GUMI-384238 format. One record per residue (C-alpha): x, y, z; residue in three letters. Coordinates in Angstrom, 2 decimals. Layout:
<atoms>
<atom><xx>X</xx><yy>Y</yy><zz>Z</zz><aa>ALA</aa></atom>
...
</atoms>
This chain:
<atoms>
<atom><xx>-75.07</xx><yy>27.62</yy><zz>56.48</zz><aa>UNK</aa></atom>
<atom><xx>-74.29</xx><yy>25.08</yy><zz>54.32</zz><aa>UNK</aa></atom>
<atom><xx>-72.13</xx><yy>26.90</yy><zz>52.00</zz><aa>UNK</aa></atom>
<atom><xx>-69.85</xx><yy>27.69</yy><zz>55.18</zz><aa>UNK</aa></atom>
<atom><xx>-70.28</xx><yy>24.03</yy><zz>56.37</zz><aa>UNK</aa></atom>
<atom><xx>-68.83</xx><yy>22.91</yy><zz>53.27</zz><aa>UNK</aa></atom>
<atom><xx>-66.25</xx><yy>25.17</yy><zz>53.16</zz><aa>UNK</aa></atom>
<atom><xx>-64.99</xx><yy>24.17</yy><zz>56.55</zz><aa>UNK</aa></atom>
<atom><xx>-64.99</xx><yy>20.66</yy><zz>55.39</zz><aa>UNK</aa></atom>
<atom><xx>-62.46</xx><yy>21.13</yy><zz>52.95</zz><aa>UNK</aa></atom>
<atom><xx>-60.29</xx><yy>22.61</yy><zz>55.55</zz><aa>UNK</aa></atom>
<atom><xx>-58.18</xx><yy>25.83</yy><zz>55.39</zz><aa>UNK</aa></atom>
<atom><xx>-55.86</xx><yy>26.92</yy><zz>52.60</zz><aa>UNK</aa></atom>
<atom><xx>-52.40</xx><yy>25.89</yy><zz>53.61</zz><aa>UNK</aa></atom>
<atom><xx>-50.62</xx><yy>27.05</yy><zz>50.83</zz><aa>UNK</aa></atom>
<atom><xx>-49.38</xx><yy>23.49</yy><zz>50.19</zz><aa>UNK</aa></atom>
<atom><xx>-48.04</xx><yy>22.40</yy><zz>46.08</zz><aa>UNK</aa></atom>
<atom><xx>-49.63</xx><yy>19.40</yy><zz>44.50</zz><aa>UNK</aa></atom>
<atom><xx>-47.08</xx><yy>16.72</yy><zz>45.13</zz><aa>UNK</aa></atom>
<atom><xx>-48.06</xx><yy>14.36</yy><zz>41.95</zz><aa>UNK</aa></atom>
<atom><xx>-46.12</xx><yy>13.95</yy><zz>38.98</zz><aa>UNK</aa></atom>
<atom><xx>-45.90</xx><yy>17.06</yy><zz>36.52</zz><aa>UNK</aa></atom>
<atom><xx>-48.61</xx><yy>17.06</yy><zz>33.54</zz><aa>UNK</aa></atom>
<atom><xx>-47.72</xx><yy>20.57</yy><zz>31.78</zz><aa>UNK</aa></atom>
<atom><xx>-45.96</xx><yy>20.90</yy><zz>28.91</zz><aa>UNK</aa></atom>
<atom><xx>-42.94</xx><yy>23.14</yy><zz>30.04</zz><aa>UNK</aa></atom>
<atom><xx>-41.64</xx><yy>20.52</yy><zz>32.43</zz><aa>UNK</aa></atom>
<atom><xx>-42.39</xx><yy>17.36</yy><zz>29.92</zz><aa>UNK</aa></atom>
<atom><xx>-39.83</xx><yy>19.27</yy><zz>27.45</zz><aa>UNK</aa></atom>
<atom><xx>-37.07</xx><yy>19.95</yy><zz>29.68</zz><aa>UNK</aa></atom>
<atom><xx>-37.09</xx><yy>16.02</yy><zz>30.78</zz><aa>UNK</aa></atom>
<atom><xx>-36.48</xx><yy>14.99</yy><zz>27.08</zz><aa>UNK</aa></atom>
<atom><xx>-33.73</xx><yy>17.50</yy><zz>26.56</zz><aa>UNK</aa></atom>
<atom><xx>-32.04</xx><yy>16.17</yy><zz>29.64</zz><aa>UNK</aa></atom>
<atom><xx>-32.40</xx><yy>12.43</yy><zz>27.85</zz><aa>UNK</aa></atom>
<atom><xx>-31.23</xx><yy>13.10</yy><zz>24.54</zz><aa>UNK</aa></atom>
<atom><xx>-27.66</xx><yy>15.28</yy><zz>25.96</zz><aa>UNK</aa></atom>
<atom><xx>-26.51</xx><yy>12.50</yy><zz>28.06</zz><aa>UNK</aa></atom>
<atom><xx>-25.57</xx><yy>9.66</yy><zz>25.48</zz><aa>UNK</aa></atom>
<atom><xx>-23.65</xx><yy>12.73</yy><zz>23.80</zz><aa>UNK</aa></atom>
<atom><xx>-21.64</xx><yy>13.23</yy><zz>27.19</zz><aa>UNK</aa></atom>
<atom><xx>-20.93</xx><yy>9.95</yy><zz>27.78</zz><aa>UNK</aa></atom>
<atom><xx>-19.62</xx><yy>9.83</yy><zz>24.12</zz><aa>UNK</aa></atom>
<atom><xx>-17.30</xx><yy>12.40</yy><zz>24.79</zz><aa>UNK</aa></atom>
<atom><xx>-16.06</xx><yy>11.33</yy><zz>27.69</zz><aa>UNK</aa></atom>
<atom><xx>-15.61</xx><yy>7.80</yy><zz>26.22</zz><aa>UNK</aa></atom>
<atom><xx>-13.25</xx><yy>9.37</yy><zz>23.56</zz><aa>UNK</aa></atom>
<atom><xx>-11.30</xx><yy>11.53</yy><zz>25.62</zz><aa>UNK</aa></atom>
<atom><xx>-10.58</xx><yy>8.53</yy><zz>27.73</zz><aa>UNK</aa></atom>
<atom><xx>-9.39</xx><yy>6.54</yy><zz>24.61</zz><aa>UNK</aa></atom>
<atom><xx>-7.27</xx><yy>9.41</yy><zz>23.68</zz><aa>UNK</aa></atom>
<atom><xx>-5.37</xx><yy>9.78</yy><zz>27.22</zz><aa>UNK</aa></atom>
<atom><xx>-5.06</xx><yy>5.99</yy><zz>27.34</zz><aa>UNK</aa></atom>
<atom><xx>-3.41</xx><yy>5.99</yy><zz>24.03</zz><aa>UNK</aa></atom>
<atom><xx>-0.63</xx><yy>8.73</yy><zz>24.96</zz><aa>UNK</aa></atom>
<atom><xx>0.25</xx><yy>7.24</yy><zz>28.30</zz><aa>UNK</aa></atom>
<atom><xx>0.65</xx><yy>3.81</yy><zz>26.33</zz><aa>UNK</aa></atom>
<atom><xx>2.59</xx><yy>5.62</yy><zz>23.55</zz><aa>UNK</aa></atom>
<atom><xx>4.81</xx><yy>7.03</yy><zz>25.76</zz><aa>UNK</aa></atom>
<atom><xx>5.55</xx><yy>3.83</yy><zz>27.73</zz><aa>UNK</aa></atom>
<atom><xx>6.18</xx><yy>1.50</yy><zz>24.50</zz><aa>UNK</aa></atom>
<atom><xx>8.11</xx><yy>4.09</yy><zz>22.30</zz><aa>UNK</aa></atom>
<atom><xx>11.91</xx><yy>3.15</yy><zz>22.72</zz><aa>UNK</aa></atom>
<atom><xx>14.14</xx><yy>6.26</yy><zz>24.27</zz><aa>UNK</aa></atom>
<atom><xx>17.08</xx><yy>7.53</yy><zz>22.50</zz><aa>UNK</aa></atom>
<atom><xx>19.29</xx><yy>5.25</yy><zz>24.28</zz><aa>UNK</aa></atom>
<atom><xx>17.52</xx><yy>2.18</yy><zz>22.84</zz><aa>UNK</aa></atom>
<atom><xx>17.96</xx><yy>3.02</yy><zz>19.29</zz><aa>UNK</aa></atom>
<atom><xx>21.28</xx><yy>1.24</yy><zz>18.04</zz><aa>UNK</aa></atom>
<atom><xx>22.77</xx><yy>0.66</yy><zz>14.31</zz><aa>UNK</aa></atom>
<atom><xx>24.87</xx><yy>-2.44</yy><zz>13.69</zz><aa>UNK</aa></atom>
<atom><xx>28.55</xx><yy>-1.77</yy><zz>12.34</zz><aa>UNK</aa></atom>
<atom><xx>29.51</xx><yy>-3.14</yy><zz>8.79</zz><aa>UNK</aa></atom>
<atom><xx>31.51</xx><yy>-6.55</yy><zz>9.74</zz><aa>UNK</aa></atom>
<atom><xx>35.55</xx><yy>-5.93</yy><zz>10.24</zz><aa>UNK</aa></atom>
<atom><xx>36.14</xx><yy>-8.67</yy><zz>8.01</zz><aa>UNK</aa></atom>
<atom><xx>34.49</xx><yy>-7.57</yy><zz>4.78</zz><aa>UNK</aa></atom>
<atom><xx>34.54</xx><yy>-4.12</yy><zz>3.22</zz><aa>UNK</aa></atom>
<atom><xx>30.76</xx><yy>-3.12</yy><zz>2.73</zz><aa>UNK</aa></atom>
<atom><xx>30.30</xx><yy>-2.80</yy><zz>-1.32</zz><aa>UNK</aa></atom>
<atom><xx>27.13</xx><yy>-2.44</yy><zz>-1.21</zz><aa>UNK</aa></atom>
<atom><xx>27.21</xx><yy>0.58</yy><zz>1.62</zz><aa>UNK</aa></atom>
<atom><xx>29.18</xx><yy>2.43</yy><zz>-1.53</zz><aa>UNK</aa></atom>
<atom><xx>27.71</xx><yy>5.95</yy><zz>-2.28</zz><aa>UNK</aa></atom>
<atom><xx>25.87</xx><yy>5.80</yy><zz>-5.40</zz><aa>UNK</aa></atom>
<atom><xx>27.87</xx><yy>6.61</yy><zz>-9.07</zz><aa>UNK</aa></atom>
<atom><xx>27.23</xx><yy>7.03</yy><zz>-12.50</zz><aa>UNK</aa></atom>
<atom><xx>28.91</xx><yy>3.72</yy><zz>-13.65</zz><aa>UNK</aa></atom>
<atom><xx>26.98</xx><yy>0.81</yy><zz>-13.98</zz><aa>UNK</aa></atom>
<atom><xx>26.85</xx><yy>-2.03</yy><zz>-12.01</zz><aa>UNK</aa></atom>
<atom><xx>27.05</xx><yy>-5.66</yy><zz>-14.18</zz><aa>UNK</aa></atom>
<atom><xx>26.24</xx><yy>-9.09</yy><zz>-14.17</zz><aa>UNK</aa></atom>
<atom><xx>28.28</xx><yy>-11.39</yy><zz>-15.74</zz><aa>UNK</aa></atom>
<atom><xx>29.84</xx><yy>-15.14</yy><zz>-15.80</zz><aa>UNK</aa></atom>
<atom><xx>33.41</xx><yy>-15.45</yy><zz>-15.56</zz><aa>UNK</aa></atom>
<atom><xx>35.33</xx><yy>-17.16</yy><zz>-18.32</zz><aa>UNK</aa></atom>
<atom><xx>38.46</xx><yy>-17.02</yy><zz>-17.68</zz><aa>UNK</aa></atom>
<atom><xx>41.04</xx><yy>-16.32</yy><zz>-15.13</zz><aa>UNK</aa></atom>
<atom><xx>44.37</xx><yy>-14.38</yy><zz>-15.82</zz><aa>UNK</aa></atom>
<atom><xx>45.93</xx><yy>-13.62</yy><zz>-12.74</zz><aa>UNK</aa></atom>
<atom><xx>45.03</xx><yy>-13.20</yy><zz>-9.20</zz><aa>UNK</aa></atom>
<atom><xx>43.67</xx><yy>-9.78</yy><zz>-10.06</zz><aa>UNK</aa></atom>
<atom><xx>42.43</xx><yy>-9.93</yy><zz>-13.61</zz><aa>UNK</aa></atom>
<atom><xx>39.34</xx><yy>-12.10</yy><zz>-14.89</zz><aa>UNK</aa></atom>
<atom><xx>37.27</xx><yy>-12.53</yy><zz>-18.19</zz><aa>UNK</aa></atom>
<atom><xx>33.54</xx><yy>-11.74</yy><zz>-17.51</zz><aa>UNK</aa></atom>
<atom><xx>31.08</xx><yy>-12.50</yy><zz>-19.99</zz><aa>UNK</aa></atom>
<atom><xx>28.17</xx><yy>-9.43</yy><zz>-19.62</zz><aa>UNK</aa></atom>
<atom><xx>25.30</xx><yy>-9.36</yy><zz>-22.29</zz><aa>UNK</aa></atom>
<atom><xx>26.87</xx><yy>-11.80</yy><zz>-24.57</zz><aa>UNK</aa></atom>
<atom><xx>30.60</xx><yy>-9.47</yy><zz>-24.77</zz><aa>UNK</aa></atom>
<atom><xx>33.38</xx><yy>-10.43</yy><zz>-23.25</zz><aa>UNK</aa></atom>
<atom><xx>35.08</xx><yy>-7.75</yy><zz>-20.91</zz><aa>UNK</aa></atom>
<atom><xx>38.65</xx><yy>-7.75</yy><zz>-19.30</zz><aa>UNK</aa></atom>
<atom><xx>38.13</xx><yy>-6.91</yy><zz>-15.41</zz><aa>UNK</aa></atom>
<atom><xx>40.85</xx><yy>-5.60</yy><zz>-13.37</zz><aa>UNK</aa></atom>
<atom><xx>39.92</xx><yy>-6.22</yy><zz>-9.41</zz><aa>UNK</aa></atom>
<atom><xx>39.90</xx><yy>-3.09</yy><zz>-7.53</zz><aa>UNK</aa></atom>
<atom><xx>41.74</xx><yy>-2.97</yy><zz>-4.33</zz><aa>UNK</aa></atom>
<atom><xx>44.27</xx><yy>-5.60</yy><zz>-4.97</zz><aa>UNK</aa></atom>
<atom><xx>47.47</xx><yy>-6.53</yy><zz>-6.67</zz><aa>UNK</aa></atom>
<atom><xx>48.60</xx><yy>-9.95</yy><zz>-7.47</zz><aa>UNK</aa></atom>
<atom><xx>51.89</xx><yy>-11.29</yy><zz>-7.66</zz><aa>UNK</aa></atom>
<atom><xx>52.54</xx><yy>-10.95</yy><zz>-11.48</zz><aa>UNK</aa></atom>
<atom><xx>53.45</xx><yy>-14.11</yy><zz>-13.61</zz><aa>UNK</aa></atom>
<atom><xx>56.19</xx><yy>-14.45</yy><zz>-16.78</zz><aa>UNK</aa></atom>
<atom><xx>54.78</xx><yy>-12.59</yy><zz>-19.72</zz><aa>UNK</aa></atom>
<atom><xx>55.88</xx><yy>-10.36</yy><zz>-22.83</zz><aa>UNK</aa></atom>
<atom><xx>56.95</xx><yy>-7.84</yy><zz>-20.34</zz><aa>UNK</aa></atom>
<atom><xx>57.93</xx><yy>-10.25</yy><zz>-17.67</zz><aa>UNK</aa></atom>
<atom><xx>60.93</xx><yy>-12.92</yy><zz>-17.90</zz><aa>UNK</aa></atom>
<atom><xx>60.94</xx><yy>-13.72</yy><zz>-14.22</zz><aa>UNK</aa></atom>
<atom><xx>57.35</xx><yy>-14.52</yy><zz>-11.86</zz><aa>UNK</aa></atom>
<atom><xx>57.08</xx><yy>-12.59</yy><zz>-8.62</zz><aa>UNK</aa></atom>
<atom><xx>56.82</xx><yy>-15.50</yy><zz>-5.92</zz><aa>UNK</aa></atom>
<atom><xx>53.34</xx><yy>-16.25</yy><zz>-4.94</zz><aa>UNK</aa></atom>
<atom><xx>51.89</xx><yy>-15.85</yy><zz>-8.67</zz><aa>UNK</aa></atom>
<atom><xx>51.15</xx><yy>-19.39</yy><zz>-9.35</zz><aa>UNK</aa></atom>
<atom><xx>49.41</xx><yy>-19.72</yy><zz>-6.00</zz><aa>UNK</aa></atom>
<atom><xx>47.10</xx><yy>-16.35</yy><zz>-6.63</zz><aa>UNK</aa></atom>
<atom><xx>46.31</xx><yy>-17.72</yy><zz>-9.97</zz><aa>UNK</aa></atom>
<atom><xx>45.23</xx><yy>-20.81</yy><zz>-8.51</zz><aa>UNK</aa></atom>
<atom><xx>43.27</xx><yy>-19.16</yy><zz>-5.90</zz><aa>UNK</aa></atom>
<atom><xx>41.35</xx><yy>-16.99</yy><zz>-8.13</zz><aa>UNK</aa></atom>
<atom><xx>40.85</xx><yy>-19.90</yy><zz>-10.62</zz><aa>UNK</aa></atom>
<atom><xx>38.93</xx><yy>-22.04</yy><zz>-8.20</zz><aa>UNK</aa></atom>
<atom><xx>37.05</xx><yy>-19.16</yy><zz>-6.64</zz><aa>UNK</aa></atom>
<atom><xx>35.57</xx><yy>-17.13</yy><zz>-10.02</zz><aa>UNK</aa></atom>
<atom><xx>35.77</xx><yy>-19.46</yy><zz>-12.78</zz><aa>UNK</aa></atom>
<atom><xx>32.34</xx><yy>-20.48</yy><zz>-13.93</zz><aa>UNK</aa></atom>
<atom><xx>30.81</xx><yy>-18.31</yy><zz>-11.36</zz><aa>UNK</aa></atom>
<atom><xx>28.01</xx><yy>-15.85</yy><zz>-11.81</zz><aa>UNK</aa></atom>
<atom><xx>28.94</xx><yy>-12.55</yy><zz>-10.59</zz><aa>UNK</aa></atom>
<atom><xx>28.63</xx><yy>-8.74</yy><zz>-9.72</zz><aa>UNK</aa></atom>
<atom><xx>30.94</xx><yy>-6.36</yy><zz>-11.22</zz><aa>UNK</aa></atom>
<atom><xx>30.32</xx><yy>-3.44</yy><zz>-8.44</zz><aa>UNK</aa></atom>
<atom><xx>32.21</xx><yy>0.27</yy><zz>-9.12</zz><aa>UNK</aa></atom>
<atom><xx>34.19</xx><yy>2.62</yy><zz>-6.73</zz><aa>UNK</aa></atom>
<atom><xx>32.77</xx><yy>6.17</yy><zz>-6.68</zz><aa>UNK</aa></atom>
<atom><xx>36.69</xx><yy>7.37</yy><zz>-6.18</zz><aa>UNK</aa></atom>
<atom><xx>38.11</xx><yy>5.67</yy><zz>-10.07</zz><aa>UNK</aa></atom>
<atom><xx>36.67</xx><yy>5.91</yy><zz>-13.36</zz><aa>UNK</aa></atom>
<atom><xx>34.74</xx><yy>2.82</yy><zz>-15.10</zz><aa>UNK</aa></atom>
<atom><xx>37.93</xx><yy>1.81</yy><zz>-16.95</zz><aa>UNK</aa></atom>
<atom><xx>41.92</xx><yy>2.37</yy><zz>-16.77</zz><aa>UNK</aa></atom>
<atom><xx>44.02</xx><yy>3.32</yy><zz>-20.08</zz><aa>UNK</aa></atom>
<atom><xx>44.44</xx><yy>-0.54</yy><zz>-20.76</zz><aa>UNK</aa></atom>
<atom><xx>40.08</xx><yy>-0.73</yy><zz>-21.23</zz><aa>UNK</aa></atom>
<atom><xx>39.90</xx><yy>-3.25</yy><zz>-18.25</zz><aa>UNK</aa></atom>
<atom><xx>36.70</xx><yy>-2.55</yy><zz>-16.65</zz><aa>UNK</aa></atom>
<atom><xx>37.59</xx><yy>-1.35</yy><zz>-12.79</zz><aa>UNK</aa></atom>
<atom><xx>35.34</xx><yy>-3.39</yy><zz>-10.29</zz><aa>UNK</aa></atom>
<atom><xx>35.09</xx><yy>-5.14</yy><zz>-7.24</zz><aa>UNK</aa></atom>
<atom><xx>33.96</xx><yy>-8.84</yy><zz>-8.19</zz><aa>UNK</aa></atom>
<atom><xx>31.24</xx><yy>-10.07</yy><zz>-5.54</zz><aa>UNK</aa></atom>
<atom><xx>30.16</xx><yy>-13.35</yy><zz>-5.58</zz><aa>UNK</aa></atom>
<atom><xx>26.78</xx><yy>-15.16</yy><zz>-5.13</zz><aa>UNK</aa></atom>
<atom><xx>27.64</xx><yy>-15.31</yy><zz>-1.34</zz><aa>UNK</aa></atom>
<atom><xx>27.66</xx><yy>-11.78</yy><zz>-1.24</zz><aa>UNK</aa></atom>
<atom><xx>31.50</xx><yy>-12.26</yy><zz>-0.68</zz><aa>UNK</aa></atom>
<atom><xx>33.88</xx><yy>-9.81</yy><zz>-2.75</zz><aa>UNK</aa></atom>
<atom><xx>36.93</xx><yy>-11.21</yy><zz>-3.82</zz><aa>UNK</aa></atom>
<atom><xx>38.90</xx><yy>-8.66</yy><zz>-2.89</zz><aa>UNK</aa></atom>
<atom><xx>38.51</xx><yy>-9.30</yy><zz>0.89</zz><aa>UNK</aa></atom>
<atom><xx>38.78</xx><yy>-13.24</yy><zz>0.62</zz><aa>UNK</aa></atom>
<atom><xx>42.25</xx><yy>-12.76</yy><zz>-1.47</zz><aa>UNK</aa></atom>
<atom><xx>43.67</xx><yy>-9.88</yy><zz>1.01</zz><aa>UNK</aa></atom>
<atom><xx>42.30</xx><yy>-12.44</yy><zz>4.03</zz><aa>UNK</aa></atom>
<atom><xx>44.13</xx><yy>-15.34</yy><zz>2.60</zz><aa>UNK</aa></atom>
<atom><xx>47.08</xx><yy>-13.02</yy><zz>1.59</zz><aa>UNK</aa></atom>
<atom><xx>47.49</xx><yy>-14.44</yy><zz>-1.50</zz><aa>UNK</aa></atom>
<atom><xx>47.66</xx><yy>-10.73</yy><zz>-3.29</zz><aa>UNK</aa></atom>
<atom><xx>48.68</xx><yy>-7.18</yy><zz>-1.64</zz><aa>UNK</aa></atom>
<atom><xx>46.70</xx><yy>-4.14</yy><zz>-0.86</zz><aa>UNK</aa></atom>
<atom><xx>46.50</xx><yy>-1.97</yy><zz>-3.94</zz><aa>UNK</aa></atom>
<atom><xx>47.85</xx><yy>1.64</yy><zz>-2.46</zz><aa>UNK</aa></atom>
<atom><xx>47.94</xx><yy>3.08</yy><zz>-5.84</zz><aa>UNK</aa></atom>
<atom><xx>44.42</xx><yy>4.30</yy><zz>-5.54</zz><aa>UNK</aa></atom>
<atom><xx>42.39</xx><yy>6.12</yy><zz>-3.04</zz><aa>UNK</aa></atom>
<atom><xx>39.18</xx><yy>3.77</yy><zz>-2.97</zz><aa>UNK</aa></atom>
<atom><xx>36.68</xx><yy>4.09</yy><zz>-0.79</zz><aa>UNK</aa></atom>
<atom><xx>37.73</xx><yy>1.05</yy><zz>1.04</zz><aa>UNK</aa></atom>
<atom><xx>41.17</xx><yy>1.46</yy><zz>1.18</zz><aa>UNK</aa></atom>
<atom><xx>41.25</xx><yy>1.53</yy><zz>5.04</zz><aa>UNK</aa></atom>
<atom><xx>39.19</xx><yy>-1.56</yy><zz>5.05</zz><aa>UNK</aa></atom>
<atom><xx>41.84</xx><yy>-3.33</yy><zz>2.29</zz><aa>UNK</aa></atom>
<atom><xx>44.65</xx><yy>-2.25</yy><zz>4.84</zz><aa>UNK</aa></atom>
<atom><xx>43.89</xx><yy>-3.76</yy><zz>7.50</zz><aa>UNK</aa></atom>
<atom><xx>43.18</xx><yy>-6.85</yy><zz>6.09</zz><aa>UNK</aa></atom>
<atom><xx>46.32</xx><yy>-7.06</yy><zz>4.41</zz><aa>UNK</aa></atom>
<atom><xx>47.99</xx><yy>-6.10</yy><zz>7.72</zz><aa>UNK</aa></atom>
<atom><xx>46.45</xx><yy>-8.97</yy><zz>9.90</zz><aa>UNK</aa></atom>
<atom><xx>47.23</xx><yy>-11.93</yy><zz>6.85</zz><aa>UNK</aa></atom>
<atom><xx>51.02</xx><yy>-10.23</yy><zz>7.43</zz><aa>UNK</aa></atom>
<atom><xx>50.69</xx><yy>-10.70</yy><zz>10.64</zz><aa>UNK</aa></atom>
<atom><xx>49.77</xx><yy>-14.16</yy><zz>10.69</zz><aa>UNK</aa></atom>
<atom><xx>52.23</xx><yy>-15.11</yy><zz>7.89</zz><aa>UNK</aa></atom>
<atom><xx>49.40</xx><yy>-16.27</yy><zz>5.35</zz><aa>UNK</aa></atom>
<atom><xx>50.55</xx><yy>-16.77</yy><zz>1.82</zz><aa>UNK</aa></atom>
<atom><xx>53.13</xx><yy>-14.21</yy><zz>0.71</zz><aa>UNK</aa></atom>
<atom><xx>53.87</xx><yy>-13.08</yy><zz>4.06</zz><aa>UNK</aa></atom>
<atom><xx>55.19</xx><yy>-16.36</yy><zz>4.96</zz><aa>UNK</aa></atom>
<atom><xx>57.17</xx><yy>-18.85</yy><zz>3.57</zz><aa>UNK</aa></atom>
<atom><xx>58.91</xx><yy>-19.28</yy><zz>1.13</zz><aa>UNK</aa></atom>
<atom><xx>57.92</xx><yy>-15.78</yy><zz>-0.33</zz><aa>UNK</aa></atom>
<atom><xx>58.58</xx><yy>-13.83</yy><zz>3.00</zz><aa>UNK</aa></atom>
<atom><xx>57.29</xx><yy>-10.64</yy><zz>1.60</zz><aa>UNK</aa></atom>
<atom><xx>57.03</xx><yy>-7.50</yy><zz>3.76</zz><aa>UNK</aa></atom>
<atom><xx>54.29</xx><yy>-5.15</yy><zz>3.02</zz><aa>UNK</aa></atom>
<atom><xx>55.32</xx><yy>-2.01</yy><zz>1.26</zz><aa>UNK</aa></atom>
<atom><xx>58.40</xx><yy>-3.99</yy><zz>-0.16</zz><aa>UNK</aa></atom>
<atom><xx>58.75</xx><yy>-5.49</yy><zz>-3.63</zz><aa>UNK</aa></atom>
<atom><xx>58.04</xx><yy>-9.36</yy><zz>-3.85</zz><aa>UNK</aa></atom>
<atom><xx>60.84</xx><yy>-11.85</yy><zz>-4.60</zz><aa>UNK</aa></atom>
<atom><xx>61.26</xx><yy>-13.61</yy><zz>-7.35</zz><aa>UNK</aa></atom>
<atom><xx>59.85</xx><yy>-17.02</yy><zz>-7.78</zz><aa>UNK</aa></atom>
<atom><xx>56.71</xx><yy>-19.00</yy><zz>-8.94</zz><aa>UNK</aa></atom>
</atoms>
């Protein structure tokens, strides 16, 4: 009886499971694994978000094909520095003498060299082979003397011609410290003519500069020479 009564006090077995916290080793291991994986998952998700944001931002800020522009060279000057590389050297020297509007003497590394300026033909002065000067010869000489004498210049070759001509003169463009090509300056002033005897790299530029000067009656294209492009210069001074 005593035992039966104690059984009743305990109440019938209803099959309910304990509701307290798990204490078994199996439950403890599962909880630990969940906590260790969470930081890894968060790091992976964070990296994916950063990657997607970077790609989207890059597409938004990258210039499209129509946004890329290339600056065109100035129409008033020949792009001497843009010439193809050639075997002839580019030299630096000091102009020690001006003989005409298209011929100068330059001291390079202590040696004097006569330079025939490329791209132009100046009116001829009197000399051993000429008894009468061409009109505008003195003006061309004065123009060259004022701009080149005593200047430290760069002698730039042209890829279409030899390093020197049959007279031993160096063939080069003469570039001033201001980066102005003397050939351009002389043609624009109208004191010289464009050289059409050589197929120079910038022949089209020089022809255009001469045409502009002639249209404006500058230099030999105006009074007193009144020269015509393509025709011999009249006699004069």
